[in-house]
VOPAGU-2260 file (C-alpha; in pm, 1 decimal, decimal comma):
REM VOPAGU-2260
SITE   aa  ch    i         X         Y         Z
SITE  MET   A    0   -1657,9    1655,8     416,0
SITE  ASN   A    1   -1709,3    1616,9      32,4
SITE  GLY   A    2   -1920,0    1931,9     -12,6
SITE  TYR   A    3   -2264,3    1791,4      -0,7
SITE  GLN   A    4   -2542,5    1961,0     205,6
SITE  THR   A    5   -2687,6    1684,8     428,6
SITE  GLU   A    6   -2962,8    1665,3     675,7
SITE  ILE   A    7   -3053,3    1379,6     918,2
SITE  PHE   A    8   -3404,5    1282,5    1025,4
SITE  GLU   A    9   -3403,7    1084,9    1348,0
SITE  LYS   A   10   -3685,8     923,6    1532,0
SITE  HIS   A   11   -3526,2     939,7    1875,1
SITE  PHE   A   12   -3420,6    1261,2    2071,8
SITE  HIS   A   13   -3061,6    1126,2    2090,4
SITE  PRO   A   14   -2801,8    1035,6    1816,6
SITE  GLY   A   15   -2673,5     678,4    1778,8
SITE  GLY   A   16   -2984,9     454,9    1726,9
SITE  LEU   A   17   -2880,8     135,6    1895,4
SITE  CYS   A   18   -2551,7     277,6    1999,7
SITE  THR   A   19   -2697,8     432,0    2318,3
SITE  SER   A   20   -2723,5     459,2    2699,6
SITE  TRP   A   21   -2983,8     593,2    2922,5
SITE  LYS   A   22   -3025,3     736,4    3279,6
SITE  LYS   A   23   -3246,0     599,1    3558,3
SITE  GLY   A   24   -3193,5     809,3    3872,8
SITE  ASP   A   25   -2824,5     829,0    3952,9
SITE  TYR   A   26   -2745,3     527,4    3729,5
SITE  THR   A   27   -2665,5     499,3    3364,5
SITE  ILE   A   28   -2758,2     171,5    3171,2
SITE  ASP   A   29   -2556,4     104,2    2857,3
SITE  GLY   A   30   -2748,2     -64,5    2559,1
SITE  CYS   A   31   -2462,8    -138,1    2317,2
SITE  ALA   A   32   -2093,8    -135,1    2318,0
SITE  HIS   A   33   -1911,6    -395,1    2515,8
SITE  TRP   A   34   -1609,4    -324,6    2298,3
SITE  ILE   A   35   -1543,1    -107,7    1975,5
SITE  LEU   A   36   -1342,1    -265,0    1692,1
SITE  GLY   A   37   -1079,5      -1,0    1598,8
SITE  SER   A   38   -1038,4     151,4    1948,3
SITE  GLY   A   39    -661,3     151,2    1901,9
SITE  LYS   A   40    -416,1     151,9    1610,9
SITE  GLY   A   41    -419,0    -225,1    1571,8
SITE  SER   A   42    -703,7    -221,3    1335,1
SITE  SER   A   43    -775,1     -30,6    1011,9
SITE  PHE   A   44   -1108,7      70,0    1169,9
SITE  TYR   A   45    -909,7     293,7    1387,3
SITE  LYS   A   46    -833,6     498,4    1072,5
SITE  ILE   A   47   -1194,4     511,3     984,7
SITE  TRP   A   48   -1298,3     626,8    1328,5
SITE  LEU   A   49   -1038,7     896,6    1321,3
SITE  GLU   A   50   -1212,6    1039,6    1023,2
SITE  LEU   A   51   -1518,5    1098,4    1241,3
SITE  LEU   A   52   -1383,2    1176,3    1591,6
SITE  ASP   A   53   -1068,2    1223,5    1803,4
SITE  MET   A   54   -1020,1     860,2    1917,3
SITE  ASP   A   55    -712,8     959,3    2126,2
SITE  SER   A   56    -939,0    1183,3    2339,8
SITE  ILE   A   57   -1165,8     895,9    2440,0
SITE  PRO   A   58   -1041,1     675,7    2729,9
SITE  PHE   A   59   -1080,0     308,4    2641,4
SITE  ILE   A   60   -1066,5       7,5    2882,6
SITE  ASN   A   61    -887,3    -297,1    2733,0
SITE  HIS   A   62    -979,2    -592,3    2958,1
SITE  ASP   A   63    -729,2    -868,4    3027,4
SITE  ILE   A   64   -1010,7   -1125,5    3024,3
SITE  ARG   A   65   -1281,5   -1106,6    2760,3
SITE  ILE   A   66   -1519,4   -1324,5    2950,7
SITE  ASP   A   67   -1526,0   -1575,8    3232,5
SITE  VAL   A   68   -1735,2   -1883,4    3152,8
SITE  GLU   A   69   -1827,9   -2120,9    3441,9
SITE  LEU   A   70   -1890,6   -2478,8    3326,1
SITE  LYS   A   71   -2140,4   -2724,2    3455,3
SITE  ASN   A   72   -1996,5   -3065,1    3383,7
SITE  ASN   A   73   -1605,6   -3031,9    3395,9
SITE  LYS   A   74   -1328,1   -2888,6    3604,4
SITE  ASN   A   75    -973,6   -2827,0    3480,5
SITE  LYS   A   76    -668,3   -3001,4    3628,9
SITE  TYR   A   77    -654,4   -2737,0    3910,9
SITE  GLY   A   78   -1008,2   -2832,2    4021,3
SITE  GLU   A   79   -1161,5   -2493,7    3870,5
SITE  LYS   A   80   -1480,7   -2477,5    3680,2
SITE  VAL   A   81   -1425,9   -2136,1    3530,3
SITE  PHE   A   82   -1273,2   -2091,5    3187,7
SITE  HIS   A   83   -1094,3   -1758,7    3114,1
SITE  LEU   A   84   -1087,8   -1614,6    2768,6
SITE  PHE   A   85    -773,0   -1391,4    2786,3
SITE  THR   A   86    -731,3   -1114,1    2538,8
SITE  ASN   A   87    -360,6   -1147,7    2510,7
SITE  LEU   A   88    -285,2   -1426,6    2268,4
SITE  ASN   A   89      42,2   -1528,1    2418,5
SITE  LYS   A   90    -127,2   -1551,8    2763,1
SITE  LEU   A   91    -413,9   -1730,1    2618,7
SITE  GLU   A   92    -201,9   -1980,3    2436,6
SITE  GLU   A   93      -0,4   -2059,4    2750,1
SITE  TYR   A   94    -318,5   -2090,8    2947,5
SITE  LEU   A   95    -474,8   -2335,4    2705,9
SITE  ILE   A   96    -160,4   -2548,6    2667,6
SITE  ASP   A   97    -107,5   -2551,8    3050,6
SITE  LEU   A   98    -456,4   -2687,8    3085,6
SITE  ALA   A   99    -435,1   -2937,8    2807,7
SITE  PRO   A  100     -94,3   -3021,7    2676,9
SITE  GLU   A  101    -246,0   -3309,4    2488,5
SITE  ASP   A  102    -422,8   -3051,2    2268,7
SITE  THR   A  103    -129,7   -2840,7    2183,1
SITE  ALA   A  104    -160,4   -2895,6    1814,8
SITE  THR   A  105    -534,1   -2802,3    1812,8
SITE  ILE   A  106    -458,9   -2497,1    2040,9
SITE  LYS   A  107    -192,0   -2368,2    1800,6
SITE  LYS   A  108    -443,7   -2403,4    1506,4
SITE  PHE   A  109    -684,3   -2178,6    1713,3
SITE  ILE   A  110    -410,7   -1921,9    1793,7
SITE  HIS   A  111    -207,2   -1904,6    1470,2
SITE  PRO   A  112    -479,8   -1767,3    1236,7
SITE  MET   A  113    -529,4   -1467,4    1468,4
SITE  ARG   A  114    -167,0   -1381,4    1447,6
SITE  VAL   A  115    -190,2   -1417,4    1069,7
SITE  MET   A  116    -485,4   -1166,0    1072,9
SITE  GLN   A  117    -284,0    -910,8    1252,4
SITE  GLU   A  118     -38,9    -886,5     965,9
SITE  PHE   A  119    -294,6    -744,8     734,5
SITE  ASP   A  120    -496,5    -434,5     701,4
SITE  LEU   A  121    -853,6    -546,1     766,9
SITE  PRO   A  122   -1074,6    -411,8     633,2
SITE  PRO   A  123    -877,9    -247,6     333,6
SITE  ILE   A  124   -1014,2      98,7     338,3
SITE  HIS   A  125    -845,9     226,2      20,8
SITE  ASP   A  126   -1064,3      11,1    -196,8
SITE  ASP   A  127   -1386,3      84,5    -395,9
SITE  LEU   A  128   -1543,5    -236,8    -287,4
SITE  PRO   A  129   -1753,0    -310,7      36,2
SITE  PHE   A  130   -1585,0    -489,1     331,4
SITE  PHE   A  131   -1567,8    -860,7     239,6
SITE  GLN   A  132   -1555,5    -815,7    -143,7
SITE  SER   A  133   -1257,5    -590,0     -83,9
SITE  ILE   A  134   -1081,3    -857,7     116,7
SITE  MET   A  135   -1146,7   -1119,6    -154,6
SITE  ARG   A  136    -983,9    -881,8    -406,1
SITE  ARG   A  137    -675,6    -841,6    -179,6
SITE  ILE   A  138    -634,5   -1207,8     -96,8
SITE  LYS   A  139    -584,1   -1279,3    -473,6
SITE  MET   A  140    -255,5   -1094,3    -438,6
SITE  THR   A  141      39,1   -1311,3    -356,7
SITE  ARG   A  142     112,9   -1178,2      -0,3
SITE  TYR   A  143    -248,6   -1254,3      89,9
SITE  LEU   A  144    -228,3   -1624,6      16,5
SITE  GLU   A  145    -166,1   -1717,1     378,9
SITE  LEU   A  146    -471,4   -1516,8     488,3
SITE  LEU   A  147    -678,9   -1689,3     219,0
SITE  TYR   A  148    -545,9   -2023,0     334,9
SITE  TRP   A  149    -659,5   -1971,6     697,1
SITE  PHE   A  150    -991,6   -1813,4     595,3
SITE  MET   A  151   -1073,1   -2110,8     384,4
SITE  LYS   A  152    -970,6   -2340,3     666,7
SITE  LEU   A  153   -1195,9   -2164,7     911,7
SITE  LYS   A  154   -1478,1   -2033,9     703,3
SITE  ASN   A  155   -1711,7   -2317,8     794,9
SITE  GLU   A  156   -1575,6   -2390,7    1139,8
SITE  THR   A  157   -1785,2   -2314,9    1441,0
SITE  ASN   A  158   -1721,7   -2327,8    1812,8
SITE  PHE   A  159   -1923,8   -2661,1    1822,6
SITE  SER   A  160   -1721,8   -2824,7    1545,4
SITE  PHE   A  161   -1396,1   -2688,0    1687,6
SITE  ALA   A  162   -1472,8   -2807,5    2031,0
SITE  GLU   A  163   -1487,2   -3153,1    1909,9
SITE  LYS   A  164   -1124,6   -3138,5    1804,4
SITE  PHE   A  165   -1009,9   -3112,8    2175,3
SITE  LYS   A  166    -934,8   -3417,0    2372,7
SITE  ASN   A  167    -958,2   -3231,5    2698,8
SITE  PRO   A  168   -1309,7   -3236,8    2832,4
SITE  PHE   A  169   -1264,5   -2893,0    3006,0
SITE  LEU   A  170   -1170,4   -2722,3    2682,9
SITE  LYS   A  171   -1424,6   -2913,3    2481,9
SITE  GLU   A  172   -1709,3   -2795,0    2716,7
SITE  SER   A  173   -1562,8   -2443,5    2734,5
SITE  PHE   A  174   -1561,3   -2381,2    2361,1
SITE  ARG   A  175   -1905,1   -2519,6    2317,1
SITE  VAL   A  176   -2064,1   -2289,5    2588,1
SITE  LEU   A  177   -1872,9   -1974,5    2493,9
SITE  TYR   A  178   -2195,8   -1831,8    2345,9
SITE  ASP   A  179   -2440,7   -2002,2    2600,6
SITE  ASP   A  180   -2434,5   -2321,2    2405,6
SITE  HIS   A  181   -2522,0   -2149,8    2083,5
SITE  GLU   A  182   -2330,0   -2233,1    1754,5
SITE  VAL   A  183   -2149,8   -1940,3    1608,4
SITE  SER   A  184   -1892,9   -1904,8    1318,6
SITE  LEU   A  185   -1541,2   -1938,1    1466,5
SITE  PRO   A  186   -1425,1   -1608,6    1303,3
SITE  VAL   A  187   -1687,8   -1433,6    1513,4
SITE  ILE   A  188   -1463,0   -1528,7    1810,1
SITE  THR   A  189   -1121,6   -1509,4    1654,8
SITE  MET   A  190   -1147,8   -1171,9    1465,7
SITE  PRO   A  191   -1237,4    -972,2    1776,4
SITE  LEU   A  192    -977,8   -1154,1    1980,4
SITE  SER   A  193    -701,0   -1071,4    1723,1
SITE  CYS   A  194    -783,6    -706,4    1767,7
SITE  SER   A  195    -811,3    -735,3    2149,3
SITE  ASP   A  196    -458,3    -862,6    2146,7
SITE  LYS   A  197    -347,2    -543,3    1980,0
SITE  LYS   A  198    -541,1    -320,4    2214,0
SITE  SER   A  199    -793,2    -231,7    1941,8
SITE  ALA   A  200   -1124,9    -367,1    2071,2
SITE  GLY   A  201   -1164,2    -161,7    2390,7
SITE  TYR   A  202   -1473,6     -31,8    2578,4
SITE  PRO   A  203   -1523,5     355,0    2570,4
SITE  ILE   A  204   -1542,9     494,0    2928,0
SITE  GLY   A  205   -1875,2     692,1    2940,8
SITE  GLY   A  206   -2068,6     435,5    2746,9
SITE  SER   A  207   -2226,9     414,7    2404,5
SITE  LEU   A  208   -2423,9     737,4    2403,0
SITE  GLY   A  209   -2118,2     933,1    2485,2
SITE  PHE   A  210   -1948,3     776,6    2189,1
SITE  SER   A  211   -2241,8     864,6    1957,7
SITE  LYS   A  212   -2251,5    1224,3    2091,7
SITE  ARG   A  213   -1885,2    1257,3    1986,1
SITE  ILE   A  214   -1979,4    1185,8    1626,9
SITE  GLU   A  215   -2284,7    1407,5    1642,0
SITE  GLU   A  216   -2049,5    1689,3    1752,9
SITE  LYS   A  217   -1824,4    1632,2    1447,5
SITE  TYR   A  218   -2121,5    1620,6    1204,7
SITE  LEU   A  219   -2274,9    1952,7    1343,7
SITE  SER   A  220   -1930,7    2120,1    1329,5
SITE  LEU   A  221   -1909,4    2049,6     962,1
SITE  GLY   A  222   -2239,1    2214,7     900,4
SITE  GLY   A  223   -2482,4    1910,6     925,6
SITE  LYS   A  224   -2829,5    1948,6    1043,9
SITE  ILE   A  225   -3009,6    1694,7    1256,3
SITE  ASN   A  226   -3389,4    1693,1    1306,1
SITE  TYR   A  227   -3473,2    1488,3    1628,6
SITE  LEU   A  228   -3813,0    1342,4    1711,7
SITE  THR   A  229   -3882,7    1344,8    1342,5
SITE  PRO   A  230   -3974,3     990,2    1230,9
SITE  VAL   A  231   -3989,3     925,5     853,3
SITE  LYS   A  232   -4328,1     812,7     737,1
SITE  LYS   A  233   -4246,9     757,1     370,6
SITE  ILE   A  234   -3960,2     802,6     111,2
SITE  ILE   A  235   -4116,0    1017,0    -158,0
SITE  VAL   A  236   -4070,4     867,3    -503,4
SITE  GLU   A  237   -4164,4    1013,0    -839,0
SITE  ASP   A  238   -4108,8     814,0   -1158,3
SITE  ASP   A  239   -3899,9     559,7    -977,6
SITE  ILE   A  240   -3667,8     837,6    -843,5
SITE  ALA   A  241   -3614,7     902,1    -480,2
SITE  LYS   A  242   -3715,8    1270,8    -432,9
SITE  GLY   A  243   -3721,3    1312,9     -54,3
SITE  LEU   A  244   -3890,4    1233,4     282,4
SITE  LEU   A  245   -4242,3    1256,8     417,6
SITE  VAL   A  246   -4194,5    1308,8     792,5
SITE  ARG   A  247   -4433,0    1354,7    1089,8
SITE  ASN   A  248   -4730,5    1591,9    1051,1
SITE  ASN   A  249   -4705,2    1512,4     672,2
SITE  VAL   A  250   -4411,1    1754,3     615,5
SITE  SER   A  251   -4214,1    1697,7     295,2
SITE  HIS   A  252   -3846,3    1749,7     255,3
SITE  TYR   A  253   -3697,2    1727,0     -94,0
SITE  SER   A  254   -3349,5    1629,7    -189,0
SITE  ASP   A  255   -3119,9    1512,8    -471,7
SITE  ALA   A  256   -3056,9    1184,0    -300,1
SITE  VAL   A  257   -3196,2     991,8     -10,1
SITE  ILE   A  258   -2985,7     768,5     205,1
SITE  SER   A  259   -3152,2     531,6     463,2
SITE  ALA   A  260   -2953,5     436,2     756,7
SITE  ALA   A  261   -3269,1     306,5     915,0
SITE  ASP   A  262   -3404,9     -39,9     976,3
SITE  TRP   A  263   -3388,9    -243,2     662,2
SITE  HIS   A  264   -3740,3    -396,5     678,1
SITE  TYR   A  265   -3899,5     -66,7     767,1
SITE  THR   A  266   -3718,5     108,3     475,3
SITE  VAL   A  267   -3790,7    -142,2     212,7
SITE  PHE   A  268   -4144,2    -261,6     295,3
SITE  GLU   A  269   -4296,8      37,4     479,5
SITE  ALA   A  270   -4125,1     365,0     372,4
SITE  LEU   A  271   -4102,1     224,3      13,1
SITE  GLU   A  272   -4404,3      13,1      40,5
SITE  GLY   A  273   -4225,1    -295,7     -91,4
SITE  LYS   A  274   -4225,2    -163,9    -449,7
SITE  TYR   A  275   -3863,9    -202,4    -522,0
SITE  VAL   A  276   -3767,0    -562,4    -446,3
SITE  ASN   A  277   -3654,5    -881,0    -627,0
SITE  GLN   A  278   -3665,3   -1246,8    -518,2
SITE  SER   A  279   -3345,2   -1205,3    -322,9
SITE  ILE   A  280   -3501,4    -931,8    -111,8
SITE  VAL   A  281   -3823,2   -1123,9     -69,1
SITE  ASP   A  282   -3614,0   -1431,6      45,8
SITE  LEU   A  283   -3446,1   -1203,2     300,5
SITE  LYS   A  284   -3781,9   -1080,0     435,6
SITE  ASN   A  285   -3891,8   -1448,0     469,8
SITE  GLN   A  286   -3560,9   -1529,8     635,4
SITE  LYS   A  287   -3478,4   -1800,2     385,1
SITE  LYS   A  288   -3120,2   -1665,1     330,7
SITE  LEU   A  289   -3037,6   -1521,3     677,7
SITE  LYS   A  290   -3211,1   -1515,7    1016,8
SITE  VAL   A  291   -3275,2   -1201,5    1205,3
SITE  TYR   A  292   -3029,5   -1142,5    1477,7
SITE  TYR   A  293   -3147,3   -1199,9    1828,0
SITE  SER   A  294   -3326,8    -927,6    2024,1
SITE  ILE   A  295   -3249,7    -870,1    2392,2
SITE  LEU   A  296   -3420,2    -881,7    2723,2
SITE  GLN   A  297   -3206,1    -679,5    2952,3
SITE  VAL   A  298   -3242,2    -636,7    3330,6
SITE  ALA   A  299   -3031,4    -383,6    3494,8
SITE  PHE   A  300   -2980,7    -319,9    3866,1
SITE  GLY   A  301   -2802,9     -26,3    4041,0
SITE  VAL   A  302   -2642,4    -142,4    4361,5
SITE  SER   A  303   -2471,0      28,2    4652,0
SITE  CYS   A  304   -2148,5    -141,5    4620,7
SITE  GLU   A  305   -1860,5    -167,9    4369,6
SITE  LEU   A  306   -1812,0    -543,2    4336,1
SITE  LYS   A  307   -1454,4    -493,7    4230,1
SITE  GLU   A  308   -1366,3    -852,9    4323,5
SITE  HIS   A  309   -1606,9   -1003,7    4068,3
SITE  PRO   A  310   -1530,2   -1047,7    3692,2
SITE  HIS   A  311   -1668,6    -768,0    3476,7
SITE  PHE   A  312   -1827,7   -1012,2    3229,4
SITE  SER   A  313   -1930,3   -1370,5    3289,2
SITE  ARG   A  314   -2166,9   -1659,8    3217,2
SITE  PHE   A  315   -2265,3   -1940,3    3453,6
SITE  PRO   A  316   -2497,8   -2227,5    3467,0
SITE  LEU   A  317   -2830,1   -2223,4    3647,7
SITE  ASP   A  318   -2955,1   -2487,9    3888,2
SITE  GLU   A  319   -3277,9   -2518,0    3693,6
SITE  ASP   A  320   -3375,1   -2396,1    3344,1
SITE  LEU   A  321   -3515,5   -2043,2    3328,6
SITE  VAL   A  322   -3812,8   -1991,3    3109,7
SITE  LEU   A  323   -3841,3   -1635,6    2974,7
SITE  PRO   A  324   -4200,6   -1480,7    2949,0
SITE  ASP   A  325   -4183,3   -1541,8    2575,4
SITE  GLY   A  326   -4103,3   -1904,0    2619,7
SITE  THR   A  327   -3731,5   -1898,7    2540,4
SITE  ILE   A  328   -3540,2   -2141,5    2773,4
SITE  TYR   A  329   -3213,5   -2055,3    2939,6
SITE  SER   A  330   -2990,7   -2287,7    3122,4
SITE  ARG   A  331   -2711,9   -2016,5    3175,3
SITE  MET   A  332   -2705,6   -1659,3    3275,1
SITE  GLU   A  333   -2494,9   -1359,4    3147,3
SITE  VAL   A  334   -2396,4   -1096,6    3393,6
SITE  HIS   A  335   -2208,0    -769,7    3308,7
SITE  ILE   A  336   -2073,7    -570,8    3599,4
SITE  TYR   A  337   -1976,9    -215,5    3525,0
SITE  ASN   A  338   -1726,9    -193,5    3805,3
SITE  TYR   A  339   -1458,5     -57,2    3563,5
SITE  ASP   A  340   -1656,6     252,5    3447,7
SITE  PRO   A  341   -1693,7     511,1    3714,4
SITE  THR   A  342   -1930,1     720,7    3504,8
SITE  MET   A  343   -2211,8     454,6    3520,4
SITE  ALA   A  344   -2292,0     505,6    3889,7
SITE  PRO   A  345   -2208,8     729,7    4187,3
SITE  LYS   A  346   -1887,2     663,2    4376,8
SITE  GLY   A  347   -1894,8     339,2    4569,8
SITE  LYS   A  348   -2178,7     200,2    4355,3
SITE  THR   A  349   -2216,2      18,3    4019,8
SITE  VAL   A  350   -2449,7    -113,3    3767,4
SITE  ILE   A  351   -2512,1    -483,9    3698,1
SITE  VAL   A  352   -2672,4    -588,5    3362,7
SITE  VAL   A  353   -2816,0    -934,1    3303,5
SITE  SER   A  354   -2890,9   -1007,2    2934,9
SITE  PHE   A  355   -3102,7   -1270,9    2762,3
SITE  TYR   A  356   -3106,0   -1309,7    2386,4
SITE  THR   A  357   -3438,3   -1410,9    2221,4
SITE  ARG   A  358   -3584,2   -1483,0    1880,5
SITE  LYS   A  359   -3929,3   -1384,5    1992,0
SITE  GLY   A  360   -3921,9   -1008,1    1970,1
SITE  ASP   A  361   -4271,0   -1002,0    1826,7
SITE  TYR   A  362   -4409,4   -1143,4    2165,8
SITE  TRP   A  363   -4277,1    -839,2    2343,5
SITE  ILE   A  364   -4377,7    -592,2    2074,1
SITE  ASN   A  365   -4730,8    -726,8    2089,5
SITE  LEU   A  366   -4742,2    -748,5    2468,9
SITE  ARG   A  367   -4654,6    -378,6    2497,3
SITE  LYS   A  368   -4990,0    -297,5    2335,9
SITE  GLN   A  369   -5144,4    -411,6    2667,1
SITE  LYS   A  370   -4933,8    -176,0    2870,9
SITE  ARG   A  371   -5047,7    -275,0    3217,4
SITE  ASN   A  372   -4992,2    -639,9    3156,7
SITE  TYR   A  373   -4648,6    -566,7    2976,4
SITE  ASN   A  374   -4533,4    -370,8    3292,6
SITE  ARG   A  375   -4649,2    -650,5    3519,3
SITE  VAL   A  376   -4460,7    -913,1    3324,6
SITE  LYS   A  377   -4142,3    -708,1    3325,8
SITE  ASP   A  378   -4162,4    -639,4    3696,3
SITE  GLU   A  379   -4219,4   -1006,7    3787,9
SITE  PHE   A  380   -3935,1   -1113,5    3562,5
SITE  ALA   A  381   -3693,0    -860,4    3709,0
SITE  LEU   A  382   -3760,3    -993,9    4061,4
SITE  LYS   A  383   -3712,7   -1358,9    3942,5
SITE  ILE   A  384   -3367,5   -1244,0    3799,3
SITE  LEU   A  385   -3281,2   -1069,7    4118,9
SITE  GLU   A  386   -3340,3   -1395,4    4321,1
SITE  LEU   A  387   -3112,0   -1588,4    4085,6
SITE  LEU   A  388   -2849,6   -1311,1    4107,0
SITE  ASN   A  389   -2867,1   -1318,9    4478,7
SITE  LYS   A  390   -2770,1   -1687,7    4478,1
SITE  LYS   A  391   -2455,2   -1606,9    4272,7
SITE  ILE   A  392   -2375,7   -1293,1    4468,9
SITE  PRO   A  393   -2506,4   -1343,2    4818,5
SITE  GLY   A  394   -2651,7   -1026,3    4978,5
SITE  ILE   A  395   -2671,8    -829,9    4661,7
SITE  LYS   A  396   -3060,5    -819,1    4692,2
SITE  GLU   A  397   -3048,1    -587,5    4991,6
SITE  LYS   A  398   -2814,2    -346,0    4802,2
SITE  VAL   A  399   -3038,0    -282,4    4501,4
SITE  GLU   A  400   -3136,9      86,9    4454,9
SITE  MET   A  401   -3256,4      88,4    4098,3
SITE  ILE   A  402   -3420,4    -175,6    3864,5
SITE  ASP   A  403   -3456,8    -120,1    3484,0
SITE  VAL   A  404   -3596,2    -357,8    3224,1
SITE  ALA   A  405   -3548,4    -316,1    2858,3
SITE  THR   A  406   -3721,9    -556,9    2613,9
SITE  PRO   A  407   -3729,0    -604,7    2235,7
SITE  ALA   A  408   -4026,1    -381,4    2244,2
SITE  THR   A  409   -3808,4    -111,0    2383,1
SITE  VAL   A  410   -3560,0    -157,7    2093,5
SITE  HIS   A  411   -3840,2    -150,3    1845,5
SITE  ARG   A  412   -4004,9     154,5    2007,2
SITE  TYR   A  413   -3696,2     374,0    1984,4
SITE  THR   A  414   -3516,2     244,9    1676,2
SITE  ASN   A  415   -3787,1      61,8    1458,5
SITE  ASN   A  416   -3551,0    -230,6    1430,7
SITE  TRP   A  417   -3738,1    -538,6    1290,9
SITE  LYS   A  418   -3842,8    -768,7    1562,7
SITE  GLY   A  419   -3635,9    -567,2    1803,5
SITE  SER   A  420   -3316,3    -712,3    1651,3
SITE  VAL   A  421   -2995,8    -566,2    1810,2
SITE  GLN   A  422   -2752,5    -638,4    1518,9
SITE  GLY   A  423   -2941,3    -684,5    1198,9
SITE  TRP   A  424   -2873,3   -1028,8    1037,9
SITE  LEU   A  425   -2734,4   -1331,9    1230,4
SITE  PRO   A  426   -2406,2   -1434,3    1065,9
SITE  GLY   A  427   -2424,1   -1768,1     873,1
SITE  LYS   A  428   -2144,9   -2024,3     881,7
SITE  ASN   A  429   -1960,4   -1858,1     592,9
SITE  LEU   A  430   -1866,0   -1502,2     683,5
SITE  LEU   A  431   -1690,2   -1452,3     348,8
SITE  LYS   A  432   -2022,9   -1478,6     157,6
SITE  SER   A  433   -2114,6   -1126,4      32,7
SITE  THR   A  434   -2401,9    -953,5     176,6
SITE  PRO   A  435   -2741,6    -991,3       6,9
SITE  VAL   A  436   -2822,4    -632,7     107,2
SITE  GLY   A  437   -2717,2    -399,0    -165,7
SITE  PHE   A  438   -2641,4     -36,7    -140,5
SITE  GLN   A  439   -2929,6      36,6    -393,8
SITE  LEU   A  440   -3270,1    -122,7    -463,6
SITE  PRO   A  441   -3373,6    -256,8    -796,4
SITE  GLY   A  442   -3548,1      -7,6   -1020,6
SITE  LEU   A  443   -3508,7     294,7    -778,7
SITE  LYS   A  444   -3274,1     585,8    -861,5
SITE  ASN   A  445   -3113,4     832,5    -631,6
SITE  PHE   A  446   -3158,1     611,4    -328,7
SITE  TYR   A  447   -2898,5     448,0    -119,8
SITE  TYR   A  448   -2908,4     207,6     178,3
SITE  SER   A  449   -2641,4     187,0     451,5
SITE  SER   A  450   -2676,6      40,7     807,9
SITE  HIS   A  451   -2581,4    -235,2    1043,5
SITE  TRP   A  452   -2816,3    -449,2     820,6
SITE  SER   A  453   -2564,7    -415,3     532,0
SITE  GLN   A  454   -2342,0    -703,1     643,1
SITE  PRO   A  455   -2432,1   -1017,7     864,9
SITE  GLY   A  456   -2323,3    -963,9    1223,3
SITE  GLY   A  457   -2387,6    -596,0    1204,9
SITE  GLY   A  458   -2269,4    -374,7    1481,0
SITE  LEU   A  459   -2083,0     -40,9    1477,1
SITE  PRO   A  460   -1794,4    -149,5    1243,2
SITE  VAL   A  461   -2035,5    -258,6     974,9
SITE  ALA   A  462   -2236,1      51,8    1006,3
SITE  VAL   A  463   -1943,4     298,1     985,7
SITE  LYS   A  464   -1788,8     107,0     684,6
SITE  ALA   A  465   -2109,5      87,9     504,1
SITE  GLY   A  466   -2169,1     465,9     543,1
SITE  ARG   A  467   -1817,9     539,4     420,0
SITE  ASP   A  468   -1868,5     311,3     117,2
SITE  ILE   A  469   -2190,3     501,3      31,6
SITE  ALA   A  470   -2000,1     835,5      41,2
SITE  LYS   A  471   -1743,8     698,1    -190,3
SITE  ILE   A  472   -2020,9     569,1    -432,3
SITE  ILE   A  473   -2183,9     903,6    -444,3
SITE  CYS   A  474   -1861,8    1078,3    -499,3
SITE  LYS   A  475   -1763,8     839,3    -776,6
SITE  LYS   A  476   -2110,6     889,7    -944,1
SITE  ASP   A  477   -2063,1    1271,2    -936,4
SITE  LYS   A  478   -1696,1    1234,9   -1062,4
SITE  LYS   A  479   -1556,5    1394,3    -749,1
SITE  THR   A  480   -1240,2    1283,8    -558,8
SITE  PHE   A  481   -1358,0    1126,2    -214,3
SITE  VAL   A  482   -1189,8    1307,8      79,4
SITE  THR   A  483   -1206,3    1231,5     443,5
SITE  LYS   A  484   -1094,8    1563,9     591,4
SITE  ASN   A  485   -1272,5    1902,4     598,0
SITE  THR   A  486   -1030,2    2051,1     361,3
SITE  LEU   A  487   -1294,2    2223,9     143,4
């Protein structure tokens, strides 16, 4: 869009990296987007996506309930054990107060900051700074003082600490197990909910790969070139200046600038051989500042029924702890039923995905080197999960037509993501802290870095915003006016 000739080198044969889906028989398994921030006009990310594709041409589903969480120890006053996380803030507030009128003040402290967020353009896209730095500049302005107040109140709050503020045992347990009894920063919950309420965090019908292909179409229409099945072996550097790429078959491609949107660890320590680092980068490698985000063990089933009567997304406790082959222990199970997307399966059928998050991606990556043993472990685990699923949905076992297992090794194989991570860095307690991953590396010229590793939490919004920031930085360096429409 800004007059540069660009060329992409991609390891896979599809666009999108982690934003992908795949086929197995008549079924499609999605590996990414449960929701996309900016799917509607209620978020400034919508404006960013509009620069890349026609968002209005994509049908989005905005679920009334984000997730149903079944508790193990407590029931609400109606004798129910399932907590509904509604996406409509008014409905959510009414629901919570009805269940626990004694916690009205705490409930309002949970809901009100989300309504405050909705009054501001987040992220500010007409700013020369990256995401959180630009927010910090804006909140210094008078009208952003209320936003600053609530960010400061919640920046160190987690679902665990907030759960302790409730008197009601049902709400206390519900907030604690929202993320399978893992502690996460409260803004990780509230920021998406504030967008869901404005119908701007929907799921794209057709899945993640369809979404990626829309962006590919736009890129190619502007004259871009993509080289698929062309993994990068090395970034060519001469006199501390990035000169191009060495790809498969030792073919060299030279350029005026190199941008890596690839895995952070692979880029810095393999493609650049770890030559352009400082202590901060070394600390990141050793996970002293941030931990690598979880990888995923995903078991998908294609079934000959629609399961319309079941919640699309739920978590529930298991009778006994489940031990994953890598040793990770689970006491709950997450089930995603794609009964709302007709493109995932033939008519009258659907896909069920059971997901487990693990910090032991290296186990699976190493296990895959023993292919026969790797396949045996996957098959045995899938059958174990099917038995557990059959207890929750009686009779489902007889209706299974397809089984697919994706592991951290699958993620690593197709995307090079370090340890099979699905979203870069795990967010710390303070989301306002600026990212330790810079757009450039110390001592290296004409090189830029931009990916979901650019900001803790990662995901599609971070990736697209980081890419946009890089384009602005390059235009500024070349004294060009940054544009976002093909008006040249």
